[in-house]
C-alpha positions as CSV (number, residue, x, y, z in Angstrom):
1,E,42.4,-17.5,-100.6
2,M,43.8,-16.7,-97.1
3,A,40.4,-17.1,-95.5
4,S,40.0,-20.5,-97.2
5,A,43.5,-21.7,-96.2
6,V,43.1,-20.6,-92.6
7,A,39.6,-22.1,-92.3
8,H,40.6,-25.5,-93.8
9,G,43.8,-25.5,-91.6
10,I,41.7,-25.1,-88.4
11,R,39.0,-27.6,-89.2
12,N,41.0,-30.8,-88.8
13,P,42.5,-29.9,-85.4
14,L,39.1,-28.8,-84.2
15,A,37.7,-32.2,-85.1
16,S,40.4,-33.9,-83.0
17,I,39.8,-31.6,-80.1
18,R,36.0,-32.3,-80.2
19,T,36.5,-36.1,-80.3
20,S,38.9,-36.0,-77.3
21,A,36.4,-33.8,-75.4
22,E,33.5,-36.2,-76.2
23,L,35.6,-39.1,-74.8
24,M,36.2,-37.1,-71.6
25,A,32.4,-36.8,-71.2
26,D,32.4,-40.4,-70.0
27,A,34.7,-39.7,-67.0
28,E,33.5,-40.4,-63.5
29,S,34.4,-36.9,-62.3
30,S,31.5,-34.4,-62.7
31,E,34.0,-31.6,-63.0
32,I,35.7,-33.2,-66.0
33,R,32.4,-33.9,-67.6
34,D,31.4,-30.2,-67.2
35,Q,34.7,-29.1,-68.7
36,S,34.3,-31.5,-71.6
37,R,30.9,-30.1,-72.4
38,D,32.4,-26.6,-72.4
39,I,35.1,-27.6,-74.8
40,V,32.6,-29.2,-77.2
41,S,30.4,-26.0,-77.1
42,E,33.4,-23.8,-77.8
43,V,34.6,-26.0,-80.6
44,D,31.2,-25.9,-82.2
45,R,31.2,-22.1,-82.0
46,L,34.6,-22.1,-83.8
47,E,33.3,-24.4,-86.4
48,Q,30.5,-22.0,-87.1
49,W,33.0,-19.2,-87.5
50,V,35.0,-21.3,-90.0
51,R,31.9,-22.0,-92.0
52,S,31.1,-18.3,-92.2
53,L,34.6,-17.6,-93.4
54,L,34.4,-20.2,-96.1
55,T,31.0,-19.0,-97.2
56,Y,32.3,-15.4,-97.3
57,A,35.4,-16.4,-99.3
58,G,33.7,-18.8,-101.7
59,Q,30.5,-17.3,-102.9
60,G,31.7,-16.8,-106.5
61,R,31.3,-20.6,-107.0
62,A,27.7,-20.7,-105.7
63,K,25.1,-22.1,-108.2
64,L,22.0,-19.9,-108.7
65,E,18.5,-21.2,-108.9
66,S,14.9,-19.9,-109.2
67,I,13.5,-19.4,-105.6
68,D,10.2,-18.7,-103.9
69,L,11.3,-15.9,-101.6
70,N,8.2,-16.0,-99.3
71,G,8.6,-19.8,-98.9
72,L,12.3,-19.4,-98.1
73,V,11.6,-16.9,-95.4
74,N,8.8,-19.1,-93.9
75,A,11.2,-22.1,-93.8
76,A,13.9,-20.0,-92.1
77,V,11.5,-18.6,-89.5
78,E,10.2,-22.1,-88.7
79,G,13.7,-23.1,-87.5
80,Y,13.5,-20.5,-84.7
81,Q,10.1,-21.3,-83.3
82,R,11.5,-22.7,-80.1
83,E,13.6,-19.5,-79.5
84,F,10.6,-17.3,-80.3
85,S,8.5,-19.2,-77.7
86,R,11.2,-19.2,-75.1
87,L,11.8,-15.5,-75.3
88,N,8.2,-14.5,-75.9
89,I,8.7,-13.0,-79.3
90,E,5.7,-12.7,-81.6
91,T,6.1,-13.1,-85.3
92,R,4.0,-11.3,-87.9
93,F,3.9,-11.9,-91.7
94,E,2.8,-9.5,-94.3
95,F,3.7,-11.2,-97.6
96,A,2.5,-9.9,-100.9
97,D,0.9,-12.7,-103.1
98,N,2.2,-11.4,-106.4
99,I,6.0,-11.7,-105.6
100,P,7.8,-13.2,-108.6
101,R,10.5,-15.8,-108.0
102,I,14.1,-14.6,-107.5
103,L,17.4,-15.9,-108.7
104,G,19.9,-17.0,-106.0
105,N,21.5,-19.8,-104.1
106,P,19.1,-21.4,-101.6
107,G,21.9,-22.3,-99.1
108,L,23.5,-18.9,-99.1
109,L,20.2,-17.0,-98.9
110,T,19.0,-19.3,-96.0
111,Q,22.3,-18.5,-94.1
112,M,21.7,-14.8,-94.8
113,L,18.1,-14.9,-93.5
114,N,19.3,-16.9,-90.4
115,S,21.8,-14.2,-89.6
116,I,19.2,-11.4,-89.8
117,I,16.7,-13.4,-87.7
118,A,19.3,-14.3,-85.1
119,N,20.3,-10.6,-84.8
120,A,16.6,-9.7,-84.2
121,I,16.3,-12.3,-81.5
122,E,19.4,-11.1,-79.7
123,A,18.0,-7.6,-79.8
124,M,14.9,-8.7,-78.0
125,P,16.0,-10.6,-74.9
126,Q,12.9,-9.5,-73.0
127,G,10.5,-10.3,-75.8
128,G,9.0,-8.3,-78.5
129,T,7.7,-8.5,-82.1
130,L,9.4,-9.5,-85.3
131,S,7.5,-8.4,-88.4
132,M,8.4,-9.7,-91.9
133,R,7.1,-8.0,-95.0
134,S,7.5,-8.6,-98.7
135,R,6.4,-6.4,-101.5
136,I,7.2,-5.2,-105.0
137,A,9.0,-1.9,-104.9
138,E,7.3,1.2,-106.1
139,N,9.5,1.4,-109.2
140,K,8.4,-2.2,-110.1
141,R,12.0,-3.1,-110.7
142,A,12.8,-4.8,-107.4
143,I,11.4,-6.9,-104.5
144,E,11.7,-5.6,-101.0
145,L,11.9,-7.9,-98.0
146,Q,11.8,-6.3,-94.6
147,F,12.6,-7.6,-91.1
148,I,11.4,-5.2,-88.4
149,D,12.1,-5.8,-84.7
150,T,11.1,-3.9,-81.5
151,G,14.5,-4.5,-79.9
152,V,17.2,-2.4,-78.3
153,G,18.3,-0.7,-81.5
154,I,21.7,0.2,-82.9
155,S,23.7,3.3,-82.1
156,P,24.8,5.7,-84.9
157,Q,28.4,4.8,-84.2
158,Q,27.7,1.1,-84.7
159,L,25.6,1.7,-87.8
160,Q,28.6,3.4,-89.5
161,K,30.6,0.2,-89.5
162,I,27.8,-2.4,-89.3
163,F,28.8,-4.1,-92.7
164,Q,32.6,-4.2,-92.0
165,P,33.9,-7.8,-91.5
166,F,35.1,-8.6,-88.0
167,S,33.4,-5.5,-86.5
168,T,31.1,-6.5,-83.7
169,S,30.0,-5.5,-80.2
170,K,29.1,-9.1,-79.3
171,R,31.4,-10.9,-76.8
172,K,31.2,-14.1,-78.8
173,G,30.6,-12.8,-82.3
174,L,32.9,-13.0,-85.2
175,G,31.4,-9.9,-86.9
176,M,30.7,-11.7,-90.2
177,G,26.9,-11.8,-90.1
178,L,25.9,-8.6,-91.8
179,A,29.1,-8.5,-93.9
180,L,28.1,-11.8,-95.3
181,V,24.5,-10.6,-95.9
182,K,25.8,-7.6,-97.8
183,R,28.1,-9.7,-99.9
184,T,25.4,-12.2,-100.7
185,M,22.9,-9.5,-101.8
186,E,25.5,-7.8,-104.0
187,R,26.4,-11.1,-105.6
188,I,22.9,-11.3,-107.0
189,G,22.6,-7.6,-107.9
190,G,20.7,-6.6,-104.8
191,S,21.4,-4.6,-101.7
192,I,20.6,-4.2,-98.0
193,R,19.6,-1.2,-95.9
194,I,19.6,-1.0,-92.1
195,D,17.6,1.7,-90.3
196,S,17.7,1.7,-86.5
197,H,17.1,3.9,-83.4
198,V,18.3,3.0,-79.9
199,G,15.4,1.8,-77.8
200,R,13.0,1.7,-80.7
201,G,14.2,-1.3,-82.8
202,T,15.8,-2.0,-86.1
203,Q,14.5,-2.4,-89.7
204,A,16.6,-4.4,-92.2
205,T,15.4,-4.1,-95.8
206,L,16.7,-6.5,-98.4
207,I,16.3,-5.4,-102.0
208,F,16.2,-8.1,-104.7
209,P,16.4,-7.4,-108.4
């Protein structure tokens, strides 16, 4: 309730600030134009944080649907093709054909996948490989979806608190990404496991019932 109240209270002032900054963009001074673009950029970042807070707080109201998991991953990856090309990141897919449909909310699951993909991209600023695999678990009771990057990896100290809300090592991060992923998976009876070694990359395994 507090997260929702704070987020809603921030949204209206942010909209006014953004509108004013956009009007400043028409100024004759190049310095003012540059400052207005900075304001718009920071407002958009705050708006993204607000959306994350609202999503984290309001998942209990999300409607569940039958979803093609492989198709959802393909659609999420497609949105990052420009980033992959710019950073020289190769993508590899190893999707099992016999994956049954899962039950979840498409919007929340897409946001969750975006968070994992974005983390992988940030971990590979000099390029690398992002592999995605889906398969039926050995016990036949779950579906496993893995994202494996060849990035910088995560230290043991960071791994211990990686799912804690607002815990982040990123200068501009809110620290809601993996906390939201964990909450989303638990809402549908699933889980997430992170395995990582510094300098050798990270593997995120999503386990769907």
